[in-house]
Every structure is written in C-alpha cells, then in structure tokens.
DSSP file (Angstrom, degrees, kcal/mol; ACC not computed):
  #  RESIDUE AA STRUCTURE BP1 BP2  ACC     N-H-->O    O-->H-N    N-H-->O    O-->H-N    TCO  KAPPA ALPHA  PHI   PSI    X-CA   Y-CA   Z-CA
    1    1 A M              0   0    0      0, 0.0     2,-0.4     0, 0.0     0, 0.0   0.000 360.0 360.0 360.0 129.6  -17.5  137.8   13.4
    2    2 A A        -     0   0    0      2,-0.0     2,-0.4     0, 0.0     0, 0.0  -0.677 360.0-179.6 -85.1 130.5  -15.4  138.6   10.5
    3    3 A T        -     0   0    0     -2,-0.4     2,-0.5     2,-0.0     0, 0.0  -0.989  18.2-138.6-134.6 143.5  -13.4  141.9   10.4
    4    4 A S        -     0   0    0     -2,-0.4     2,-0.4     2,-0.0    -2,-0.0  -0.843  16.8-176.3-101.4 137.9  -11.2  143.3    7.8
    5    5 A V        -     0   0    0     -2,-0.5     2,-0.5     2,-0.0    -2,-0.0  -0.975  20.4-136.2-133.9 126.4   -8.1  145.1    8.6
    6    6 A K        -     0   0    0     -2,-0.4     2,-0.4     0, 0.0    -2,-0.0  -0.689  27.0-180.0 -80.7 111.7   -5.9  146.7    5.9
    7    7 A L        -     0   0    0     -2,-0.5    -2,-0.0     1,-0.0     2,-0.0  -0.917  28.6-112.4-126.4 143.6   -2.1  146.0    6.3
    8    8 A D     >  -     0   0    0     -2,-0.4     4,-2.5     1,-0.1     5,-0.2  -0.288  33.5-110.7 -73.7 163.0    0.8  147.2    4.2
    9    9 A Q  H  > S+     0   0    0      1,-0.2     4,-1.9     2,-0.2     5,-0.1   0.773 116.7  57.1 -71.1 -25.7    2.6  144.6    2.3
   10   10 A D  H  > S+     0   0    0      2,-0.2     4,-2.7     1,-0.2    -1,-0.2   0.952 110.9  44.5 -63.1 -50.5    5.7  144.9    4.5
   11   11 A L  H  > S+     0   0    0      2,-0.2     4,-2.7     1,-0.2    -2,-0.2   0.915 110.7  52.5 -58.6 -47.1    3.6  144.1    7.6
   12   12 A K  H  X S+     0   0    0     -4,-2.5     4,-2.7     2,-0.2    -1,-0.2   0.914 110.0  49.4 -60.3 -43.9    1.8  141.2    6.0
   13   13 A N  H  X S+     0   0    0     -4,-1.9     4,-3.1     2,-0.2     5,-0.2   0.955 111.3  50.3 -58.9 -50.3    5.2  139.7    4.9
   14   14 A R  H  X S+     0   0    0     -4,-2.7     4,-2.7     1,-0.2    -2,-0.2   0.937 110.9  47.6 -48.1 -55.2    6.5  140.0    8.5
   15   15 A I  H  X S+     0   0    0     -4,-2.7     4,-3.0     1,-0.2    -1,-0.2   0.928 113.3  49.7 -51.2 -52.7    3.4  138.4   10.0
   16   16 A Q  H  X S+     0   0    0     -4,-2.7     4,-2.8     1,-0.2    -1,-0.2   0.879 109.8  49.2 -58.3 -44.0    3.7  135.6    7.4
   17   17 A Q  H  X S+     0   0    0     -4,-3.1     4,-2.3     2,-0.2    -1,-0.2   0.926 113.6  46.4 -65.5 -41.3    7.3  135.0    8.1
   18   18 A L  H  X S+     0   0    0     -4,-2.7     4,-2.3    -5,-0.2    -2,-0.2   0.955 111.5  51.4 -61.0 -50.3    6.7  134.8   11.9
   19   19 A A  H  X>S+     0   0    0     -4,-3.0     5,-2.6     1,-0.2     4,-0.7   0.878 112.5  47.6 -56.6 -42.9    3.6  132.5   11.3
   20   20 A D  H  <5S+     0   0    0     -4,-2.8     3,-0.3     2,-0.2    -1,-0.2   0.895 111.0  50.0 -62.2 -41.1    5.9  130.2    9.2
   21   21 A A  H  <5S+     0   0    0     -4,-2.3    -2,-0.2     1,-0.2    -1,-0.2   0.870 116.9  41.4 -65.6 -34.8    8.7  130.2   11.7
   22   22 A R  H  <5S-     0   0    0     -4,-2.3    -1,-0.2    -5,-0.2    -2,-0.2   0.562 108.4-121.6 -87.4  -9.9    6.1  129.3   14.5
   23   23 A H  T  <5S+     0   0    0     -4,-0.7     2,-0.2    -3,-0.3    -3,-0.2   0.888  74.4 117.8  62.8  35.5    4.2  126.8   12.4
   24   24 A R      < -     0   0    0     -5,-2.6    -1,-0.3    -6,-0.2     2,-0.1  -0.783  69.4 -94.0-124.0 164.9    1.1  128.8   12.8
   25   25 A S     >  -     0   0    0     -2,-0.2     4,-1.7     1,-0.1     5,-0.1  -0.501  27.6-123.3 -78.9 157.3   -1.3  130.6   10.6
   26   26 A A  H  > S+     0   0    0      2,-0.2     4,-2.5     1,-0.2     5,-0.1   0.819 114.4  57.2 -61.2 -35.9   -1.0  134.2    9.9
   27   27 A H  H  > S+     0   0    0      2,-0.2     4,-2.5     1,-0.2     5,-0.2   0.933 105.9  48.7 -58.3 -51.2   -4.6  134.5   11.2
   28   28 A G  H  > S+     0   0    0      1,-0.2     4,-2.8     2,-0.2     5,-0.2   0.913 110.4  51.2 -60.8 -44.9   -3.7  133.0   14.5
   29   29 A I  H  X S+     0   0    0     -4,-1.7     4,-2.3     1,-0.2    -1,-0.2   0.922 113.2  43.8 -56.5 -51.4   -0.6  135.2   14.9
   30   30 A M  H  X S+     0   0    0     -4,-2.5     4,-2.7     2,-0.2    -1,-0.2   0.861 112.0  53.4 -69.7 -33.5   -2.7  138.4   14.3
   31   31 A R  H  X S+     0   0    0     -4,-2.5     4,-3.3     2,-0.2     5,-0.3   0.966 113.5  44.7 -61.7 -51.6   -5.6  137.1   16.7
   32   32 A K  H  X S+     0   0    0     -4,-2.8     4,-2.5    -5,-0.2    -2,-0.2   0.913 112.3  52.6 -64.1 -38.5   -2.9  136.6   19.5
   33   33 A A  H  X S+     0   0    0     -4,-2.3     4,-2.1    -5,-0.2    -1,-0.2   0.946 112.9  43.0 -60.3 -54.1   -1.4  140.0   18.7
   34   34 A I  H  X S+     0   0    0     -4,-2.7     4,-2.6     2,-0.2     5,-0.2   0.935 112.4  50.9 -62.2 -47.1   -4.6  141.8   19.0
   35   35 A R  H  X S+     0   0    0     -4,-3.3     4,-2.7     1,-0.2     5,-0.2   0.930 111.8  49.7 -57.1 -44.7   -5.8  140.0   22.1
   36   36 A S  H  X S+     0   0    0     -4,-2.5     4,-2.7    -5,-0.3     5,-0.2   0.925 113.1  47.6 -63.7 -38.9   -2.4  140.8   23.8
   37   37 A Y  H  X S+     0   0    0     -4,-2.1     4,-2.5     2,-0.2     5,-0.2   0.949 110.8  47.4 -50.8 -61.0   -2.8  144.3   22.8
   38   38 A V  H  X S+     0   0    0     -4,-2.6     4,-2.4     1,-0.2    -1,-0.2   0.882 113.8  49.5 -60.6 -41.5   -6.3  144.8   23.9
   39   39 A E  H  X S+     0   0    0     -4,-2.7     4,-2.2    -5,-0.2    -1,-0.2   0.953 112.6  46.6 -65.6 -47.4   -5.5  143.1   27.4
   40   40 A R  H  X S+     0   0    0     -4,-2.7     4,-2.2     1,-0.2    -1,-0.2   0.874 114.9  47.2 -68.4 -33.7   -2.4  145.2   28.0
   41   41 A E  H  X S+     0   0    0     -4,-2.5     4,-2.4    -5,-0.2    -1,-0.2   0.849 109.3  53.8 -71.2 -34.3   -4.4  148.4   27.0
   42   42 A E  H  X S+     0   0    0     -4,-2.4     4,-2.2    -5,-0.2    -2,-0.2   0.897 110.4  47.5 -67.9 -39.5   -7.3  147.4   29.3
   43   43 A K  H  X S+     0   0    0     -4,-2.2     4,-2.4     2,-0.2    -2,-0.2   0.923 112.5  49.1 -67.3 -40.6   -4.8  147.0   32.2
   44   44 A R  H  X S+     0   0    0     -4,-2.2     4,-2.4     1,-0.2    -2,-0.2   0.927 111.2  49.1 -64.7 -41.8   -3.2  150.4   31.4
   45   45 A E  H  X S+     0   0    0     -4,-2.4     4,-2.7     1,-0.2    -1,-0.2   0.891 111.8  48.8 -65.0 -41.8   -6.6  152.0   31.2
   46   46 A A  H  X S+     0   0    0     -4,-2.2     4,-2.3     2,-0.2    -1,-0.2   0.895 112.0  50.2 -67.9 -37.9   -7.6  150.4   34.7
   47   47 A F  H  X S+     0   0    0     -4,-2.4     4,-3.1     2,-0.2    -2,-0.2   0.951 110.2  49.4 -61.3 -50.1   -4.4  151.7   36.2
   48   48 A K  H  X S+     0   0    0     -4,-2.4     4,-3.2     1,-0.2     5,-0.2   0.958 111.8  49.1 -52.1 -57.4   -5.0  155.2   34.9
   49   49 A Q  H  X S+     0   0    0     -4,-2.7     4,-2.6     2,-0.2    -1,-0.2   0.885 109.5  50.6 -62.4 -38.4   -8.5  155.1   36.3
   50   50 A D  H  X S+     0   0    0     -4,-2.3     4,-3.0     2,-0.2     5,-0.2   0.959 111.9  50.2 -57.4 -48.7   -7.3  153.9   39.8
   51   51 A A  H  X S+     0   0    0     -4,-3.1     4,-2.4     1,-0.2    -2,-0.2   0.929 109.9  47.4 -61.3 -42.5   -4.8  156.6   39.8
   52   52 A L  H  X S+     0   0    0     -4,-3.2     4,-2.3     1,-0.2    -1,-0.2   0.911 112.8  50.9 -67.9 -34.9   -7.3  159.3   38.9
   53   53 A H  H  X S+     0   0    0     -4,-2.6     4,-2.2    -5,-0.2    -2,-0.2   0.889 110.7  49.0 -65.9 -35.9   -9.7  157.9   41.6
   54   54 A A  H  X S+     0   0    0     -4,-3.0     4,-2.7    -5,-0.2    -1,-0.2   0.893 110.6  50.0 -66.2 -39.9   -6.9  158.0   44.1
   55   55 A W  H  X S+     0   0    0     -4,-2.4     4,-2.5    -5,-0.2    -2,-0.2   0.909 110.0  50.0 -61.6 -44.0   -6.1  161.6   43.1
   56   56 A E  H  X S+     0   0    0     -4,-2.3     4,-1.9     2,-0.2    -2,-0.2   0.878 111.8  49.2 -56.9 -50.0   -9.7  162.5   43.5
   57   57 A A  H  X S+     0   0    0     -4,-2.2     4,-2.7     2,-0.2     5,-0.4   0.951 110.4  50.6 -49.8 -58.7   -9.8  160.9   47.0
   58   58 A Y  H  X S+     0   0    0     -4,-2.7     4,-2.6     1,-0.2    -2,-0.2   0.918 108.4  51.0 -45.9 -56.1   -6.7  162.7   48.0
   59   59 A Q  H  < S+     0   0    0     -4,-2.5    -1,-0.2     1,-0.2    -2,-0.2   0.884 114.5  44.6 -61.0 -37.2   -8.0  166.1   46.9
   60   60 A E  H  < S+     0   0    0     -4,-1.9    -1,-0.2    -3,-0.2    -2,-0.2   0.896 134.5  11.5 -78.5 -35.9  -11.3  165.6   48.9
   61   61 A N  H  < S-     0   0    0     -4,-2.7    -3,-0.2    -5,-0.1    -2,-0.2   0.662  82.5-136.3-119.2 -16.6   -9.7  164.2   52.2
   62   62 A G     <  +     0   0    0     -4,-2.6     2,-0.2    -5,-0.4    -4,-0.2   0.423  47.6 150.9  75.8   1.7   -6.0  164.7   52.1
   63   63 A L        +     0   0    0     -6,-0.2    -1,-0.3    25,-0.1     2,-0.3  -0.448  15.6 139.6 -71.9 139.1   -5.2  161.3   53.4
   64   64 A H  B     -A   89   0A   0     25,-2.1    25,-2.6    -2,-0.2     2,-0.3  -0.911  46.2-119.7-157.2 176.7   -1.8  160.0   52.2
   65   65 A L        -     0   0    0     -2,-0.3     2,-0.1    23,-0.2    23,-0.1  -0.943  34.7-117.8-121.4 148.1    1.2  158.1   53.1
   66   66 A T     >  -     0   0    0     -2,-0.3     4,-2.2     1,-0.1     5,-0.2  -0.428  27.6-109.0 -77.9 166.7    4.6  159.7   52.8
   67   67 A L  H  > S+     0   0    0      1,-0.2     4,-3.3     2,-0.2     5,-0.2   0.915 120.8  54.1 -61.9 -41.6    7.3  158.2   50.4
   68   68 A E  H  > S+     0   0    0      2,-0.2     4,-2.2     1,-0.2    -1,-0.2   0.873 108.8  47.2 -56.5 -43.1    9.3  157.0   53.4
   69   69 A E  H  > S+     0   0    0      2,-0.2     4,-2.1     1,-0.2    -1,-0.2   0.922 116.4  44.8 -76.0 -36.8    6.2  155.1   54.9
   70   70 A A  H  X S+     0   0    0     -4,-2.2     4,-2.9     2,-0.2    -2,-0.2   0.959 113.7  47.9 -63.4 -50.2    5.4  153.6   51.5
   71   71 A D  H  X S+     0   0    0     -4,-3.3     4,-2.0     1,-0.2    -2,-0.2   0.909 112.0  49.4 -56.5 -45.9    9.0  152.6   50.7
   72   72 A S  H  X S+     0   0    0     -4,-2.2     4,-1.6     2,-0.2    -1,-0.2   0.929 114.6  46.6 -67.7 -43.7    9.5  151.1   54.2
   73   73 A W  H  X S+     0   0    0     -4,-2.1     4,-1.8     1,-0.2     3,-0.2   0.947 115.2  45.2 -64.9 -46.2    6.2  149.0   53.8
   74   74 A L  H  X S+     0   0    0     -4,-2.9     4,-1.7     1,-0.2    -1,-0.2   0.760 109.1  57.5 -67.8 -28.1    7.1  147.9   50.3
   75   75 A A  H  X S+     0   0    0     -4,-2.0     4,-1.3     2,-0.2    -1,-0.2   0.835 106.6  46.9 -67.1 -38.6   10.6  147.0   51.3
   76   76 A K  H  <>S+     0   0    0     -4,-1.6     5,-2.4    -3,-0.2    -2,-0.2   0.897 113.3  49.0 -72.5 -38.6    9.4  144.6   53.9
   77   77 A L  H ><5S+     0   0    0     -4,-1.8     3,-1.4     1,-0.2    -2,-0.2   0.862 104.7  62.0 -59.6 -38.9    6.9  143.0   51.5
   78   78 A D  H 3<5S+     0   0    0     -4,-1.7    -1,-0.2     1,-0.3    -2,-0.2   0.832 106.4  41.6 -60.5 -38.0    9.7  142.8   49.1
   79   79 A V  T 3<5S-     0   0    0     -4,-1.3    -1,-0.3    -3,-0.1    -2,-0.2   0.284 124.9 -98.2 -99.1  15.6   11.9  140.4   51.4
   80   80 A G  T < 5S+     0   0    0     -3,-1.4    -3,-0.2     1,-0.3    -2,-0.1   0.501  73.5 145.2  86.2   8.8    8.8  138.4   52.3
   81   81 A E      < -     0   0    0     -5,-2.4     2,-0.6    -6,-0.2    -1,-0.3  -0.411  55.7-113.6 -71.8 150.3    7.9  139.9   55.6
   82   82 A E        +     0   0    0     -2,-0.1     2,-0.4     2,-0.0    -1,-0.1  -0.776  44.8 177.9 -83.4 119.4    4.3  140.3   56.7
   83   83 A A        -     0   0    0     -2,-0.6     2,-0.5   -10,-0.0   -10,-0.0  -0.984  25.3-137.4-129.7 136.9    3.7  144.0   56.8
   84   84 A V        -     0   0    0     -2,-0.4     3,-0.1     1,-0.1    -2,-0.0  -0.775  35.3-106.0 -88.6 127.0    0.5  145.8   57.6
   85   85 A L        -     0   0    0     -2,-0.5     3,-0.1     1,-0.1    -1,-0.1  -0.270  43.0-112.6 -49.1 119.8   -0.2  148.8   55.3
   86   86 A P        -     0   0    0      0, 0.0     2,-0.3     0, 0.0    -1,-0.1  -0.146  34.4 -96.0 -57.1 156.1    0.4  151.9   57.3
   87   87 A E        -     0   0    0     -3,-0.1     2,-0.1     1,-0.1   -23,-0.1  -0.497  37.2-122.3 -71.9 134.4   -2.5  154.2   58.2
   88   88 A C        -     0   0    0     -2,-0.3     2,-0.3    -3,-0.1   -23,-0.2  -0.485  33.6-172.2 -74.2 153.3   -3.1  157.0   56.0
   89   89 A H  B      A   64   0A   0    -25,-2.6   -25,-2.1   -27,-0.1    -1,-0.0  -0.939 360.0 360.0-142.5 160.0   -2.9  160.5   57.5
   90   90 A A              0   0    0     -2,-0.3   -27,-0.1   -27,-0.2   -25,-0.1   0.459 360.0 360.0 -85.8 360.0   -3.7  164.1   56.6
C-alpha cells in the first residue's frame, strides 16, 4: 500500500545522505525508521498498560513487594543465581 508523507527539504536531504552512505535507498531507510519507531512505541504502550493493570490490581488487593524485597530478588538474578520471586503481601 502506498502512503504519502510530506517531509521538509532538510530532512529529505539528511535521509538521502544516510541512504547514500549505507548504499541503500531512501525508501528503505524510511521504512526501517518507521518500523523501528512503531515497534519501540508498541513496547512502550505495552509497558504502560502493564503498569496500569498492576496499579489497578494493587488498589484492589493491596498485594505488593517492598523495595528491599524486590532489590534483593533482582540482585540475585543479576549475578546469575536462581531466585524465586518473593510472595506478595498486604
């Protein structure tokens, strides 16, 4: 599907310079840039939705971990230890 995007001349020139340097088409550079942007923003939106659902769950049931509990668990994982996620509590 063809889509038209209006770009100012400076941005067009920058895209073309990058395409020339990479031996690619300007079209290919723009497609890759748009794909990367959309993927990043989808991940950001998913993270936001996860946070909102977690906040809603906390408001309903009060279950949580303290910062110290979470930090201790993450520190073990960071050094490669097998660590079980602590039980949430009210």
